[in-house]
N, C-alpha and C positions, 0 to 999 in steps of 0.2 A: 544210183550209183551213176557217176559223173560219166562223161565221154572217156575222159582218161582212166578211171578206173574199170570201165568197159573194155577198152583197148589194153591194158594189163591183162586183165582177165583172160579176154581172148587170146592174148599172144602166150598164154601158160598152158591154153588148153592141151596141148599135143604132150607135154612135160607133164601135167598134172595125171593124163588120162594114164600115162607109161608108170608114172608113180606109184597111183592109185591100183593099177593091176598088179602091180609088183607087191605092194603090201598086202593086198586083198588074198594074193596066192601064196605069201609066206604064212600069214594068220590063218589060212584054209588048211594048208597043208599042215600046220603046226596043232591044228585044233581036231583034224582028222588024226593023224600020228597017235595022238594022247587020248579019242575017245570022248573029249569032252563036249560040252554044249555049244555050240557056234554062235551062240549070242552073245557072248562075252569071254575077253581074254582074260586070264589071270593077271591081277594086279602087278605079281613078280616082272611076269612076262611083258607086260606094258612097260613098265619102269625101265626095264633093260632095252627094249625096242626103243624107247625114247633118247636111253643111253647113248645108243649106237648112232642114231641120227644126232645128236650134239657133238660125238666124237665125229662124224663126219663131216659137220659145219664146222667144227671147230679146224680140223686139219685142212679142210677149203680155205678158211680165213687165214691159217698161217700162211699159206702159199700164196693168197693173193696180197696180204700184207707185207709179204719178203720181196714183192715184186715193185710193191708202192715206196717200201723202204730203200730199194735199190737207185743208184744212179744210173744204171743202164736202162735202155729203152725198154718199155712193158711191150709185149707181145699181147696186143689187144686181143687177138682172136683166141689165144688160147686162157687168157683173163677172162674173158665174156663166158667163156663154157663154164669155168670154174664158178663165177658169179651167177651165172643161169642156175648152176645146181644148188647154190647157197639159197638163192630165192626162192625155188621150189621146195626145199627142204623147210625154209622158215615160214612157208604158206602152209604146208602140213602138220607142223610143230605143234602149234597149239591146241590139235585135234585129239594130241596123245596125252591128254591129261583128264580121264575119267575120275571121277569123285573117288573112286576105291584106291585110285594111287595117292591119294593124301595121308601120305604115311610119316610126315617129318616126327622125328621123335627127338627132344634136345637131351644133350647130355647122354649121348648112347654111342658107344663105338661103332661107326658105320663101316660095311666093306663098300669100297667103290665102285667096285662092279655090278653089286646089286641092289644096293640102297639107294633112297631118292634123296636127294640133296634140295629138292622141290621147296624153296617155303610155302606155308601153307595159304600165303597170301594170294598164291596163284589161285586156287579155290574162291577166297572171300573176294578177291577183285579180278575175277578171271574177265571181265569186258576189257579191263585197262591191259591185263597181259596178253588177250587177243591182238587188241589195237596197235600193242607195240609190235608184237611179231608182225602182224600184216603190214606196218610201216617200214620193218627192216626187211621185210619181203621187197617190198617194192623197191627199196635203195638197192637192194642186191640186183634186182632187176632193172634197174635204170644205169648201174655199173656194166651190166651184162651188155647194155645200148651204145656205150659211150664210144665215141668215135675219135676223140681224143684224148692222150694221155692225161693231160690236166683236169679234165672232166671226170676221167676216172679215177685217180688220186683223190679229189674232192670228194666224190660220192662216197668212195672207200672210207676216208675218213669220217663221215657222215654215220655210215654203217657201222666202224667201231664204235662210236659214242651210243649209237642204238643199242647196240649188243652189251656196251657196257652197263648201261641204264637197266636194261631188263636182267641182267645177272644182279645187280646192286639192288633191285626191288625183289625179286622172286627167286634166289638162289639162294640156302645157308651153307655155309662151309663149315662151319664150326658145330 
């Protein structure tokens, strides 16, 4: 781990701990309520959880991109908070793809609320998927630390490119 990567990980620690605690509490509460084995969540629950995370990411990105598309001055404090949340969620996101959730089937009507749109390549090229999510998380982190609008706008454009590239490689919509 490089010095820069180490500082990035250390700066993320409080947010990661809070996110991990929330995810763990939600998982344990759901598992206890269902009386299921706590060693693994059902694939359908995991798919819904990652869809929820992606919906939150999308919502945060929409707000950030609206700010960068506007000619108005960007509220960097508010944008920083949104970008920081995007960074934390992107750091956790690749961990929400256990093998049992590789359930893509072509030419089948899919329920957008419960079925996966993750391409099988997520699992056959997981190292690249993980690398892309980590790089996007780092871009969001960098945006959250921007002190100038120009820097924020540039980093957000790079983040959008990273997100689009990952979606093109690892998301099926047909």
